[in-house]
N, C-alpha and C positions, 0 to 999 in steps of 0.2 A: 645743486646740479653740477656746477662748474668743478666743485671739489671732487666729486665722484669721477668725472671725466678725466681730470688731471691725474688722479690716483690710478685710474685704469691705464692711462698712457704710460705712466711711470712703471707700472708693473709690466706692461708689454715691452718697454725698452729694457728692463732688467732681464726679462726672458730672452730677448734677442741677444743681449750681451753674453748671457750664459750659453746660448747656442753657438756663439763664436769662439768660446774658450777652447774647444778641441782643435780648432783650426790654428789658434795661437800656439798651442802646446805641440801638436803633432806635425803641423806643416801641411803638406809634405815638403814644400820648398820654402826658402827664406822669404821670397817675395810674397807668398801666401800669408806668412806670418805678419809681414809689414802691413799688408792690406787689412788683415783682421784687426790688428792693433789700431790702425787708423780709424776703422769703422767703430771700434769700441770707444776711442777717444771722442769721436763725433757724437755718439749716443750719450756719453757721460756729460758732454757739454750741453746737449739738449735737455738732459735730466736736471742739470743744475738750473737751467733757465726755467724749466717747469716748476721746480721747487721754489724758485724765486717768486713765481706767480702764485703758487699755492700758499706760501707763508707770508706773502706780501712783504718780502725782504729785498729791497732794491740792491743791497750790497752784494747779493749773490750773483747778480749780473756781472759785476766786476770780477768775481771769482771765476765765472764761466769764461770771460774773455781771457783771463790769465791762463786758465787751463787749456783753452783752445790754442793760444800762442805756444805754450809749452809742448802740446801735442804735435803741432805743426813742426816745431823745431826738432823734436825727437824723430819724427818721420823723415824729415829732410836729412838729418844726420845718419840715420840707418840706411837710407837710400844711397847716400854718398859712400858710406862704408861698403855697401854691397858693390857699388860700381868700382871702387878702388880694388876690392878683392878680386873681382872678375878681370880687371885690367892686369893685375899682377899675375893671375893664372894664365892669361893670354900671352904674356911675355915669357913665361917659363916654357911654354910649348914650342 
């Protein structure tokens, strides 16, 4: 029973990630892309945790933690890049 539930949740997460892909590709704004990428990173982290439970592999939790930290770092860097770009545009005007 638990196996079917975890598999169903994994499929649902995969579908939600696929639904976010157009927002990542098309935007319309850079901030929309950042939010969509952050949401996908969160869902991937949750998926890795669910896979850890499904396969009873504790080492996958370490992988999930590392992935979450890398995702957070990437989101922070992209946000700083956006802020610096907007600041530069403001000084040009």
